[in-house]
mmCIF file of the C-alpha atoms, coordinates in Angstrom:
data_MODEL
# 
_entry.id   MODEL 
# 
loop_
_atom_site.group_PDB 
_atom_site.id 
_atom_site.type_symbol 
_atom_site.label_atom_id 
_atom_site.label_alt_id 
_atom_site.label_comp_id 
_atom_site.label_asym_id 
_atom_site.label_entity_id 
_atom_site.label_seq_id 
_atom_site.pdbx_PDB_ins_code 
_atom_site.Cartn_x 
_atom_site.Cartn_y 
_atom_site.Cartn_z 
_atom_site.occupancy 
_atom_site.B_iso_or_equiv 
_atom_site.pdbx_formal_charge 
_atom_site.auth_seq_id 
_atom_site.auth_comp_id 
_atom_site.auth_asym_id 
_atom_site.auth_atom_id 
_atom_site.pdbx_PDB_model_num 
ATOM 1   C CA . MET A 1 1   ? -0.299  0.067  0.189  1.00 0.00 ? 1   MET A CA 1 
ATOM 2   C CA . ALA A 1 2   ? 1.561   3.582  -0.863 1.00 0.00 ? 2   ALA A CA 1 
ATOM 3   C CA . VAL A 1 3   ? 1.914   5.161  2.436  1.00 0.00 ? 3   VAL A CA 1 
ATOM 4   C CA . THR A 1 4   ? 3.267   9.416  2.517  1.00 0.00 ? 4   THR A CA 1 
ATOM 5   C CA . ARG A 1 5   ? 4.528   10.513 5.888  1.00 0.00 ? 5   ARG A CA 1 
ATOM 6   C CA . LEU A 1 6   ? 3.309   13.447 7.383  1.00 0.00 ? 6   LEU A CA 1 
ATOM 7   C CA . THR A 1 7   ? 5.734   15.926 9.343  1.00 0.00 ? 7   THR A CA 1 
ATOM 8   C CA . LEU A 1 8   ? 3.053   18.847 10.839 1.00 0.00 ? 8   LEU A CA 1 
ATOM 9   C CA . ILE A 1 9   ? 4.651   22.206 12.116 1.00 0.00 ? 9   ILE A CA 1 
ATOM 10  C CA . ARG A 1 10  ? 2.303   24.491 13.506 1.00 0.00 ? 10  ARG A CA 1 
ATOM 11  C CA . HIS A 1 11  ? 3.850   28.107 13.017 1.00 0.00 ? 11  HIS A CA 1 
ATOM 12  C CA . GLY A 1 12  ? 5.973   30.276 15.984 1.00 0.00 ? 12  GLY A CA 1 
ATOM 13  C CA . GLU A 1 13  ? 4.731   32.958 17.933 1.00 0.00 ? 13  GLU A CA 1 
ATOM 14  C CA . THR A 1 14  ? 3.304   36.368 16.666 1.00 0.00 ? 14  THR A CA 1 
ATOM 15  C CA . ALA A 1 15  ? 2.554   39.589 19.135 1.00 0.00 ? 15  ALA A CA 1 
ATOM 16  C CA . TRP A 1 16  ? -1.195  38.398 18.309 1.00 0.00 ? 16  TRP A CA 1 
ATOM 17  C CA . ASN A 1 17  ? -0.481  34.908 19.916 1.00 0.00 ? 17  ASN A CA 1 
ATOM 18  C CA . GLN A 1 18  ? 0.899   36.419 22.994 1.00 0.00 ? 18  GLN A CA 1 
ATOM 19  C CA . GLY A 1 19  ? -1.857  39.124 23.205 1.00 0.00 ? 19  GLY A CA 1 
ATOM 20  C CA . GLY A 1 20  ? -5.257  36.495 23.075 1.00 0.00 ? 20  GLY A CA 1 
ATOM 21  C CA . ARG A 1 21  ? -6.005  37.623 19.459 1.00 0.00 ? 21  ARG A CA 1 
ATOM 22  C CA . ILE A 1 22  ? -8.238  35.924 16.571 1.00 0.00 ? 22  ILE A CA 1 
ATOM 23  C CA . GLN A 1 23  ? -5.363  35.967 13.806 1.00 0.00 ? 23  GLN A CA 1 
ATOM 24  C CA . GLY A 1 24  ? -7.353  34.082 11.101 1.00 0.00 ? 24  GLY A CA 1 
ATOM 25  C CA . HIS A 1 25  ? -6.731  35.080 7.509  1.00 0.00 ? 25  HIS A CA 1 
ATOM 26  C CA . MET A 1 26  ? -4.503  38.572 8.806  1.00 0.00 ? 26  MET A CA 1 
ATOM 27  C CA . ASP A 1 27  ? -0.643  38.187 7.754  1.00 0.00 ? 27  ASP A CA 1 
ATOM 28  C CA . ILE A 1 28  ? 0.893   38.567 11.216 1.00 0.00 ? 28  ILE A CA 1 
ATOM 29  C CA . PRO A 1 29  ? 4.629   38.267 10.791 1.00 0.00 ? 29  PRO A CA 1 
ATOM 30  C CA . LEU A 1 30  ? 6.620   35.504 13.468 1.00 0.00 ? 30  LEU A CA 1 
ATOM 31  C CA . ASN A 1 31  ? 7.820   37.878 16.920 1.00 0.00 ? 31  ASN A CA 1 
ATOM 32  C CA . ALA A 1 32  ? 11.289  37.692 18.315 1.00 0.00 ? 32  ALA A CA 1 
ATOM 33  C CA . ARG A 1 33  ? 10.715  34.959 20.289 1.00 0.00 ? 33  ARG A CA 1 
ATOM 34  C CA . GLY A 1 34  ? 8.102   32.743 17.696 1.00 0.00 ? 34  GLY A CA 1 
ATOM 35  C CA . GLN A 1 35  ? 11.385  33.029 14.781 1.00 0.00 ? 35  GLN A CA 1 
ATOM 36  C CA . GLU A 1 36  ? 13.773  31.306 17.708 1.00 0.00 ? 36  GLU A CA 1 
ATOM 37  C CA . GLN A 1 37  ? 11.076  28.818 18.444 1.00 0.00 ? 37  GLN A CA 1 
ATOM 38  C CA . ALA A 1 38  ? 11.031  28.297 14.472 1.00 0.00 ? 38  ALA A CA 1 
ATOM 39  C CA . GLU A 1 39  ? 15.293  28.209 13.885 1.00 0.00 ? 39  GLU A CA 1 
ATOM 40  C CA . ARG A 1 40  ? 15.266  25.150 17.089 1.00 0.00 ? 40  ARG A CA 1 
ATOM 41  C CA . MET A 1 41  ? 12.294  23.258 15.585 1.00 0.00 ? 41  MET A CA 1 
ATOM 42  C CA . ALA A 1 42  ? 14.520  23.614 12.665 1.00 0.00 ? 42  ALA A CA 1 
ATOM 43  C CA . VAL A 1 43  ? 17.922  22.072 14.273 1.00 0.00 ? 43  VAL A CA 1 
ATOM 44  C CA . ALA A 1 44  ? 16.143  19.416 15.505 1.00 0.00 ? 44  ALA A CA 1 
ATOM 45  C CA . LEU A 1 45  ? 14.243  18.445 12.568 1.00 0.00 ? 45  LEU A CA 1 
ATOM 46  C CA . ASP A 1 46  ? 17.768  18.419 10.393 1.00 0.00 ? 46  ASP A CA 1 
ATOM 47  C CA . GLY A 1 47  ? 18.737  14.970 8.980  1.00 0.00 ? 47  GLY A CA 1 
ATOM 48  C CA . SER A 1 48  ? 15.182  14.563 7.774  1.00 0.00 ? 48  SER A CA 1 
ATOM 49  C CA . ASP A 1 49  ? 14.764  13.043 4.368  1.00 0.00 ? 49  ASP A CA 1 
ATOM 50  C CA . MET A 1 50  ? 11.128  15.196 3.828  1.00 0.00 ? 50  MET A CA 1 
ATOM 51  C CA . VAL A 1 51  ? 11.505  15.694 -0.333 1.00 0.00 ? 51  VAL A CA 1 
ATOM 52  C CA . THR A 1 52  ? 9.318   19.045 0.003  1.00 0.00 ? 52  THR A CA 1 
ATOM 53  C CA . ILE A 1 53  ? 8.205   21.471 2.650  1.00 0.00 ? 53  ILE A CA 1 
ATOM 54  C CA . TYR A 1 54  ? 4.934   22.686 2.102  1.00 0.00 ? 54  TYR A CA 1 
ATOM 55  C CA . SER A 1 55  ? 3.231   26.147 3.650  1.00 0.00 ? 55  SER A CA 1 
ATOM 56  C CA . SER A 1 56  ? 0.442   28.223 4.328  1.00 0.00 ? 56  SER A CA 1 
ATOM 57  C CA . ASP A 1 57  ? 1.384   31.348 2.016  1.00 0.00 ? 57  ASP A CA 1 
ATOM 58  C CA . LEU A 1 58  ? 1.029   33.946 5.711  1.00 0.00 ? 58  LEU A CA 1 
ATOM 59  C CA . SER A 1 59  ? 3.639   34.809 6.956  1.00 0.00 ? 59  SER A CA 1 
ATOM 60  C CA . ARG A 1 60  ? 3.949   33.627 10.639 1.00 0.00 ? 60  ARG A CA 1 
ATOM 61  C CA . ALA A 1 61  ? 3.498   29.447 8.725  1.00 0.00 ? 61  ALA A CA 1 
ATOM 62  C CA . TRP A 1 62  ? 6.058   30.704 5.877  1.00 0.00 ? 62  TRP A CA 1 
ATOM 63  C CA . GLN A 1 63  ? 8.704   31.863 7.547  1.00 0.00 ? 63  GLN A CA 1 
ATOM 64  C CA . THR A 1 64  ? 8.525   29.118 10.387 1.00 0.00 ? 64  THR A CA 1 
ATOM 65  C CA . ALA A 1 65  ? 8.713   27.574 6.789  1.00 0.00 ? 65  ALA A CA 1 
ATOM 66  C CA . GLN A 1 66  ? 11.483  28.706 5.952  1.00 0.00 ? 66  GLN A CA 1 
ATOM 67  C CA . ALA A 1 67  ? 13.386  27.771 8.806  1.00 0.00 ? 67  ALA A CA 1 
ATOM 68  C CA . LEU A 1 68  ? 13.445  24.454 7.848  1.00 0.00 ? 68  LEU A CA 1 
ATOM 69  C CA . HIS A 1 69  ? 14.471  25.441 4.242  1.00 0.00 ? 69  HIS A CA 1 
ATOM 70  C CA . ASN A 1 70  ? 17.693  26.821 5.369  1.00 0.00 ? 70  ASN A CA 1 
ATOM 71  C CA . GLN A 1 71  ? 18.740  24.245 7.870  1.00 0.00 ? 71  GLN A CA 1 
ATOM 72  C CA . ILE A 1 72  ? 17.051  20.759 5.703  1.00 0.00 ? 72  ILE A CA 1 
ATOM 73  C CA . GLY A 1 73  ? 17.216  22.632 1.655  1.00 0.00 ? 73  GLY A CA 1 
ATOM 74  C CA . ALA A 1 74  ? 14.438  20.778 0.909  1.00 0.00 ? 74  ALA A CA 1 
ATOM 75  C CA . PRO A 1 75  ? 12.166  22.898 -1.765 1.00 0.00 ? 75  PRO A CA 1 
ATOM 76  C CA . LEU A 1 76  ? 9.584   24.991 0.272  1.00 0.00 ? 76  LEU A CA 1 
ATOM 77  C CA . LEU A 1 77  ? 5.885   25.932 -2.045 1.00 0.00 ? 77  LEU A CA 1 
ATOM 78  C CA . ALA A 1 78  ? 3.124   27.796 -0.677 1.00 0.00 ? 78  ALA A CA 1 
ATOM 79  C CA . ASP A 1 79  ? -0.096  26.286 -0.683 1.00 0.00 ? 79  ASP A CA 1 
ATOM 80  C CA . GLN A 1 80  ? -3.229  28.809 0.381  1.00 0.00 ? 80  GLN A CA 1 
ATOM 81  C CA . GLY A 1 81  ? -5.225  25.842 1.185  1.00 0.00 ? 81  GLY A CA 1 
ATOM 82  C CA . LEU A 1 82  ? -2.876  25.313 4.026  1.00 0.00 ? 82  LEU A CA 1 
ATOM 83  C CA . ARG A 1 83  ? -4.417  28.151 5.810  1.00 0.00 ? 83  ARG A CA 1 
ATOM 84  C CA . GLU A 1 84  ? -6.303  29.149 9.706  1.00 0.00 ? 84  GLU A CA 1 
ATOM 85  C CA . ARG A 1 85  ? -9.690  28.767 9.585  1.00 0.00 ? 85  ARG A CA 1 
ATOM 86  C CA . CYS A 1 86  ? -11.514 32.421 8.374  1.00 0.00 ? 86  CYS A CA 1 
ATOM 87  C CA . PHE A 1 87  ? -12.941 34.682 11.319 1.00 0.00 ? 87  PHE A CA 1 
ATOM 88  C CA . GLY A 1 88  ? -14.356 37.075 8.686  1.00 0.00 ? 88  GLY A CA 1 
ATOM 89  C CA . VAL A 1 89  ? -15.046 40.538 11.179 1.00 0.00 ? 89  VAL A CA 1 
ATOM 90  C CA . LEU A 1 90  ? -14.046 38.540 14.227 1.00 0.00 ? 90  LEU A CA 1 
ATOM 91  C CA . GLN A 1 91  ? -10.122 38.665 13.140 1.00 0.00 ? 91  GLN A CA 1 
ATOM 92  C CA . GLY A 1 92  ? -7.955  40.907 15.063 1.00 0.00 ? 92  GLY A CA 1 
ATOM 93  C CA . GLN A 1 93  ? -10.107 41.144 18.283 1.00 0.00 ? 93  GLN A CA 1 
ATOM 94  C CA . THR A 1 94  ? -10.088 39.289 22.147 1.00 0.00 ? 94  THR A CA 1 
ATOM 95  C CA . LEU A 1 95  ? -13.042 37.963 23.456 1.00 0.00 ? 95  LEU A CA 1 
ATOM 96  C CA . ALA A 1 96  ? -12.897 40.597 25.690 1.00 0.00 ? 96  ALA A CA 1 
ATOM 97  C CA . GLU A 1 97  ? -13.260 42.818 22.861 1.00 0.00 ? 97  GLU A CA 1 
ATOM 98  C CA . MET A 1 98  ? -15.654 40.604 20.874 1.00 0.00 ? 98  MET A CA 1 
ATOM 99  C CA . PHE A 1 99  ? -17.854 40.271 24.455 1.00 0.00 ? 99  PHE A CA 1 
ATOM 100 C CA . ALA A 1 100 ? -17.333 44.403 24.989 1.00 0.00 ? 100 ALA A CA 1 
ATOM 101 C CA . LYS A 1 101 ? -18.760 44.566 20.837 1.00 0.00 ? 101 LYS A CA 1 
ATOM 102 C CA . ASN A 1 102 ? -21.279 42.432 20.350 1.00 0.00 ? 102 ASN A CA 1 
ATOM 103 C CA . PRO A 1 103 ? -22.138 39.584 23.615 1.00 0.00 ? 103 PRO A CA 1 
ATOM 104 C CA . HIS A 1 104 ? -24.323 37.723 20.645 1.00 0.00 ? 104 HIS A CA 1 
ATOM 105 C CA . LEU A 1 105 ? -21.211 36.738 17.879 1.00 0.00 ? 105 LEU A CA 1 
ATOM 106 C CA . ALA A 1 106 ? -18.919 36.289 21.091 1.00 0.00 ? 106 ALA A CA 1 
ATOM 107 C CA . THR A 1 107 ? -20.753 33.802 22.255 1.00 0.00 ? 107 THR A CA 1 
ATOM 108 C CA . ALA A 1 108 ? -21.737 31.723 18.941 1.00 0.00 ? 108 ALA A CA 1 
ATOM 109 C CA . PHE A 1 109 ? -18.106 31.945 18.242 1.00 0.00 ? 109 PHE A CA 1 
ATOM 110 C CA . GLN A 1 110 ? -17.307 30.412 21.869 1.00 0.00 ? 110 GLN A CA 1 
ATOM 111 C CA . THR A 1 111 ? -19.961 27.189 20.808 1.00 0.00 ? 111 THR A CA 1 
ATOM 112 C CA . ARG A 1 112 ? -18.474 24.343 18.669 1.00 0.00 ? 112 ARG A CA 1 
ATOM 113 C CA . ASP A 1 113 ? -21.302 24.468 16.158 1.00 0.00 ? 113 ASP A CA 1 
ATOM 114 C CA . PRO A 1 114 ? -19.908 22.930 13.044 1.00 0.00 ? 114 PRO A CA 1 
ATOM 115 C CA . HIS A 1 115 ? -22.386 25.330 10.471 1.00 0.00 ? 115 HIS A CA 1 
ATOM 116 C CA . TYR A 1 116 ? -21.744 28.568 12.543 1.00 0.00 ? 116 TYR A CA 1 
ATOM 117 C CA . GLN A 1 117 ? -20.202 31.043 10.176 1.00 0.00 ? 117 GLN A CA 1 
ATOM 118 C CA . PRO A 1 118 ? -18.889 33.969 11.918 1.00 0.00 ? 118 PRO A CA 1 
ATOM 119 C CA . PRO A 1 119 ? -19.660 37.812 9.161  1.00 0.00 ? 119 PRO A CA 1 
ATOM 120 C CA . GLU A 1 120 ? -17.447 37.060 6.343  1.00 0.00 ? 120 GLU A CA 1 
ATOM 121 C CA . GLY A 1 121 ? -15.920 34.025 7.519  1.00 0.00 ? 121 GLY A CA 1 
ATOM 122 C CA . GLU A 1 122 ? -16.362 30.125 7.463  1.00 0.00 ? 122 GLU A CA 1 
ATOM 123 C CA . SER A 1 123 ? -17.859 27.690 9.049  1.00 0.00 ? 123 SER A CA 1 
ATOM 124 C CA . MET A 1 124 ? -15.898 24.263 10.743 1.00 0.00 ? 124 MET A CA 1 
ATOM 125 C CA . VAL A 1 125 ? -17.310 22.351 8.264  1.00 0.00 ? 125 VAL A CA 1 
ATOM 126 C CA . VAL A 1 126 ? -16.919 24.569 5.274  1.00 0.00 ? 126 VAL A CA 1 
ATOM 127 C CA . PHE A 1 127 ? -12.784 24.681 6.536  1.00 0.00 ? 127 PHE A CA 1 
ATOM 128 C CA . ARG A 1 128 ? -12.228 21.283 7.504  1.00 0.00 ? 128 ARG A CA 1 
ATOM 129 C CA . LYS A 1 129 ? -13.619 19.930 3.867  1.00 0.00 ? 129 LYS A CA 1 
ATOM 130 C CA . ARG A 1 130 ? -10.520 22.594 2.757  1.00 0.00 ? 130 ARG A CA 1 
ATOM 131 C CA . VAL A 1 131 ? -7.720  21.789 4.860  1.00 0.00 ? 131 VAL A CA 1 
ATOM 132 C CA . LEU A 1 132 ? -8.342  17.566 4.095  1.00 0.00 ? 132 LEU A CA 1 
ATOM 133 C CA . GLU A 1 133 ? -8.670  18.348 0.450  1.00 0.00 ? 133 GLU A CA 1 
ATOM 134 C CA . THR A 1 134 ? -5.518  20.378 0.162  1.00 0.00 ? 134 THR A CA 1 
ATOM 135 C CA . VAL A 1 135 ? -3.693  17.963 2.777  1.00 0.00 ? 135 VAL A CA 1 
ATOM 136 C CA . TYR A 1 136 ? -4.819  14.791 0.697  1.00 0.00 ? 136 TYR A CA 1 
ATOM 137 C CA . ARG A 1 137 ? -3.447  16.221 -2.563 1.00 0.00 ? 137 ARG A CA 1 
ATOM 138 C CA . LEU A 1 138 ? -0.061  16.839 -0.953 1.00 0.00 ? 138 LEU A CA 1 
ATOM 139 C CA . ALA A 1 139 ? 0.108   13.483 0.388  1.00 0.00 ? 139 ALA A CA 1 
ATOM 140 C CA . GLN A 1 140 ? -1.346  11.665 -3.118 1.00 0.00 ? 140 GLN A CA 1 
ATOM 141 C CA . ARG A 1 141 ? 1.197   14.176 -4.708 1.00 0.00 ? 141 ARG A CA 1 
ATOM 142 C CA . HIS A 1 142 ? 3.526   12.367 -2.832 1.00 0.00 ? 142 HIS A CA 1 
ATOM 143 C CA . CYS A 1 143 ? 3.349   8.156  -2.300 1.00 0.00 ? 143 CYS A CA 1 
ATOM 144 C CA . GLY A 1 144 ? 6.003   6.756  -0.644 1.00 0.00 ? 144 GLY A CA 1 
ATOM 145 C CA . GLN A 1 145 ? 8.095   9.906  0.670  1.00 0.00 ? 145 GLN A CA 1 
ATOM 146 C CA . HIS A 1 146 ? 7.871   11.927 3.285  1.00 0.00 ? 146 HIS A CA 1 
ATOM 147 C CA . ILE A 1 147 ? 6.845   15.614 3.439  1.00 0.00 ? 147 ILE A CA 1 
ATOM 148 C CA . ALA A 1 148 ? 6.491   18.620 5.474  1.00 0.00 ? 148 ALA A CA 1 
ATOM 149 C CA . VAL A 1 149 ? 3.543   20.372 6.349  1.00 0.00 ? 149 VAL A CA 1 
ATOM 150 C CA . VAL A 1 150 ? 3.684   23.922 8.058  1.00 0.00 ? 150 VAL A CA 1 
ATOM 151 C CA . ALA A 1 151 ? 0.397   25.198 8.638  1.00 0.00 ? 151 ALA A CA 1 
ATOM 152 C CA . HIS A 1 152 ? -1.519  26.661 11.819 1.00 0.00 ? 152 HIS A CA 1 
ATOM 153 C CA . GLY A 1 153 ? -3.645  25.793 15.061 1.00 0.00 ? 153 GLY A CA 1 
ATOM 154 C CA . GLY A 1 154 ? -7.126  25.163 13.644 1.00 0.00 ? 154 GLY A CA 1 
ATOM 155 C CA . VAL A 1 155 ? -5.235  23.036 10.418 1.00 0.00 ? 155 VAL A CA 1 
ATOM 156 C CA . LEU A 1 156 ? -3.815  20.506 12.453 1.00 0.00 ? 156 LEU A CA 1 
ATOM 157 C CA . ASP A 1 157 ? -6.733  20.298 14.672 1.00 0.00 ? 157 ASP A CA 1 
ATOM 158 C CA . MET A 1 158 ? -8.273  19.597 11.695 1.00 0.00 ? 158 MET A CA 1 
ATOM 159 C CA . LEU A 1 159 ? -5.911  16.503 10.449 1.00 0.00 ? 159 LEU A CA 1 
ATOM 160 C CA . TYR A 1 160 ? -6.142  15.236 14.303 1.00 0.00 ? 160 TYR A CA 1 
ATOM 161 C CA . ARG A 1 161 ? -9.776  14.948 14.105 1.00 0.00 ? 161 ARG A CA 1 
ATOM 162 C CA . ASP A 1 162 ? -9.375  13.048 11.250 1.00 0.00 ? 162 ASP A CA 1 
ATOM 163 C CA . ALA A 1 163 ? -6.441  10.586 11.640 1.00 0.00 ? 163 ALA A CA 1 
ATOM 164 C CA . VAL A 1 164 ? -8.504  10.134 15.453 1.00 0.00 ? 164 VAL A CA 1 
ATOM 165 C CA . GLY A 1 165 ? -11.998 9.978  13.943 1.00 0.00 ? 165 GLY A CA 1 
ATOM 166 C CA . LEU A 1 166 ? -13.453 12.855 16.288 1.00 0.00 ? 166 LEU A CA 1 
ATOM 167 C CA . ASP A 1 167 ? -16.333 15.139 14.905 1.00 0.00 ? 167 ASP A CA 1 
ATOM 168 C CA . LEU A 1 168 ? -15.592 18.995 14.988 1.00 0.00 ? 168 LEU A CA 1 
ATOM 169 C CA . GLN A 1 169 ? -18.314 19.317 18.130 1.00 0.00 ? 169 GLN A CA 1 
ATOM 170 C CA . THR A 1 170 ? -15.634 17.811 20.451 1.00 0.00 ? 170 THR A CA 1 
ATOM 171 C CA . GLN A 1 171 ? -13.765 19.964 22.916 1.00 0.00 ? 171 GLN A CA 1 
ATOM 172 C CA . ARG A 1 172 ? -10.567 19.636 22.064 1.00 0.00 ? 172 ARG A CA 1 
ATOM 173 C CA . SER A 1 173 ? -8.097  18.147 23.936 1.00 0.00 ? 173 SER A CA 1 
ATOM 174 C CA . TRP A 1 174 ? -4.779  17.498 23.181 1.00 0.00 ? 174 TRP A CA 1 
ATOM 175 C CA . VAL A 1 175 ? -2.551  20.340 22.637 1.00 0.00 ? 175 VAL A CA 1 
ATOM 176 C CA . ILE A 1 176 ? -0.810  21.978 19.533 1.00 0.00 ? 176 ILE A CA 1 
ATOM 177 C CA . ASP A 1 177 ? 2.003   24.491 20.680 1.00 0.00 ? 177 ASP A CA 1 
ATOM 178 C CA . ASN A 1 178 ? 3.696   27.085 19.318 1.00 0.00 ? 178 ASN A CA 1 
ATOM 179 C CA . THR A 1 179 ? 6.013   25.044 16.492 1.00 0.00 ? 179 THR A CA 1 
ATOM 180 C CA . SER A 1 180 ? 5.196   21.767 17.718 1.00 0.00 ? 180 SER A CA 1 
ATOM 181 C CA . VAL A 1 181 ? 5.776   18.823 15.758 1.00 0.00 ? 181 VAL A CA 1 
ATOM 182 C CA . HIS A 1 182 ? 3.288   15.949 14.683 1.00 0.00 ? 182 HIS A CA 1 
ATOM 183 C CA . ARG A 1 183 ? 3.982   12.824 12.125 1.00 0.00 ? 183 ARG A CA 1 
ATOM 184 C CA . LEU A 1 184 ? 0.683   11.094 10.577 1.00 0.00 ? 184 LEU A CA 1 
ATOM 185 C CA . LEU A 1 185 ? 0.591   8.479  7.645  1.00 0.00 ? 185 LEU A CA 1 
ATOM 186 C CA . TRP A 1 186 ? -1.764  8.873  5.048  1.00 0.00 ? 186 TRP A CA 1 
ATOM 187 C CA . THR A 1 187 ? -3.034  6.364  2.673  1.00 0.00 ? 187 THR A CA 1 
ATOM 188 C CA . SER A 1 188 ? -5.584  5.580  0.289  1.00 0.00 ? 188 SER A CA 1 
ATOM 189 C CA . GLN A 1 189 ? -7.577  4.943  3.563  1.00 0.00 ? 189 GLN A CA 1 
ATOM 190 C CA . GLY A 1 190 ? -7.416  8.145  5.103  1.00 0.00 ? 190 GLY A CA 1 
ATOM 191 C CA . LEU A 1 191 ? -4.628  9.536  8.143  1.00 0.00 ? 191 LEU A CA 1 
ATOM 192 C CA . GLN A 1 192 ? -3.395  7.517  11.066 1.00 0.00 ? 192 GLN A CA 1 
ATOM 193 C CA . LEU A 1 193 ? -1.825  9.546  13.747 1.00 0.00 ? 193 LEU A CA 1 
ATOM 194 C CA . LEU A 1 194 ? 2.269   8.137  14.893 1.00 0.00 ? 194 LEU A CA 1 
ATOM 195 C CA . ALA A 1 195 ? 2.541   10.743 17.311 1.00 0.00 ? 195 ALA A CA 1 
ATOM 196 C CA . TRP A 1 196 ? 1.955   14.327 18.521 1.00 0.00 ? 196 TRP A CA 1 
ATOM 197 C CA . GLY A 1 197 ? 2.904   16.953 20.276 1.00 0.00 ? 197 GLY A CA 1 
ATOM 198 C CA . ASP A 1 198 ? 6.744   17.242 20.550 1.00 0.00 ? 198 ASP A CA 1 
ATOM 199 C CA . VAL A 1 199 ? 8.151   20.220 21.716 1.00 0.00 ? 199 VAL A CA 1 
ATOM 200 C CA . THR A 1 200 ? 11.916  19.034 23.209 1.00 0.00 ? 200 THR A CA 1 
ATOM 201 C CA . HIS A 1 201 ? 13.392  21.522 20.672 1.00 0.00 ? 201 HIS A CA 1 
ATOM 202 C CA . LEU A 1 202 ? 11.889  24.031 22.980 1.00 0.00 ? 202 LEU A CA 1 
ATOM 203 C CA . ASP A 1 203 ? 13.554  22.813 26.223 1.00 0.00 ? 203 ASP A CA 1 
ATOM 204 C CA . GLY A 1 204 ? 15.026  25.912 28.263 1.00 0.00 ? 204 GLY A CA 1 
ATOM 205 C CA . MET A 1 205 ? 13.363  28.648 26.656 1.00 0.00 ? 205 MET A CA 1 
ATOM 206 C CA . SER A 1 206 ? 11.625  30.905 29.221 1.00 0.00 ? 206 SER A CA 1 
ATOM 207 C CA . THR A 1 207 ? 8.550   31.329 29.482 1.00 0.00 ? 207 THR A CA 1 
ATOM 208 C CA . VAL A 1 208 ? 6.380   34.034 28.749 1.00 0.00 ? 208 VAL A CA 1 
ATOM 209 C CA . GLU A 1 209 ? 3.543   35.632 30.684 1.00 0.00 ? 209 GLU A CA 1 
ATOM 210 C CA . VAL A 1 210 ? 0.242   36.861 29.147 1.00 0.00 ? 210 VAL A CA 1 
ATOM 211 C CA . LYS A 1 211 ? 0.007   40.461 29.593 1.00 0.00 ? 211 LYS A CA 1 
ATOM 212 C CA . GLN A 1 212 ? -2.271  41.387 32.428 1.00 0.00 ? 212 GLN A CA 1 
ATOM 213 C CA . GLY A 1 213 ? -5.240  42.885 29.978 1.00 0.00 ? 213 GLY A CA 1 
ATOM 214 C CA . SER A 1 214 ? -5.846  39.555 28.320 1.00 0.00 ? 214 SER A CA 1 
ATOM 215 C CA . VAL A 1 215 ? -8.119  37.469 30.684 1.00 0.00 ? 215 VAL A CA 1 
ATOM 216 C CA . ALA A 1 216 ? -7.879  34.291 31.070 1.00 0.00 ? 216 ALA A CA 1 
ATOM 217 C CA . SER A 1 217 ? -10.260 32.572 28.974 1.00 0.00 ? 217 SER A CA 1 
ATOM 218 C CA . GLU A 1 218 ? -8.257  34.128 26.442 1.00 0.00 ? 218 GLU A CA 1 
ATOM 219 C CA . ASP A 1 219 ? -5.116  31.723 26.977 1.00 0.00 ? 219 ASP A CA 1 
ATOM 220 C CA . VAL A 1 220 ? -8.005  29.606 25.700 1.00 0.00 ? 220 VAL A CA 1 
ATOM 221 C CA . MET A 1 221 ? -7.815  31.390 22.214 1.00 0.00 ? 221 MET A CA 1 
ATOM 222 C CA . LYS A 1 222 ? -4.337  31.268 21.960 1.00 0.00 ? 222 LYS A CA 1 
ATOM 223 C CA . LYS A 1 223 ? -4.356  27.445 22.110 1.00 0.00 ? 223 LYS A CA 1 
ATOM 224 C CA . HIS A 1 224 ? -7.361  26.938 20.281 1.00 0.00 ? 224 HIS A CA 1 
ATOM 225 C CA . TYR A 1 225 ? -7.900  29.440 17.354 1.00 0.00 ? 225 TYR A CA 1 
ATOM 226 C CA . LEU A 1 226 ? -5.103  31.482 16.608 1.00 0.00 ? 226 LEU A CA 1 
# 
């Protein structure tokens, strides 16, 4: 059976991650800490037999992927299908700001209704379809090979759910840290989980606290929506 090995990597940290702001399709670059995370990840994956690195075209993912490209030399290609979920008019806001401006939209945002579509944004159903179609297409292109996919927390969440058979309404209990490394197999039968959440390359980095203007619930936003 033809198998494609997938190494999934979440982008490094941005100022908006640290501030608890929804990024979605907003093009926010890595901060200094995110760049260091990316460089550490790249060194940890040096010597890999990856034949191609695919990345979201948004700066935070692309800069992370560039660090890996510079380290291992594999070709780097952008694919818009790997972008984070589009949150439309909610992008750029913190949860506190959402509740202050429009409590109805903020409450809807926090639900796991798979068909809820933020104004000018994507529903989870539409987002999942886009992500799976993109990654399956890339995997089919590289049967028998090993590729990297550098993307966003929401993208990796959809791939995890597909690999382990979880629906969209299941609350996330699995962690997707910045520059965390995850490994899947793809076959004609679908995705299979091999390993999840490797962040050993970040050992020794200092922990950065969220600023006092960010409410506790925004820590959930950092892990789940950004």
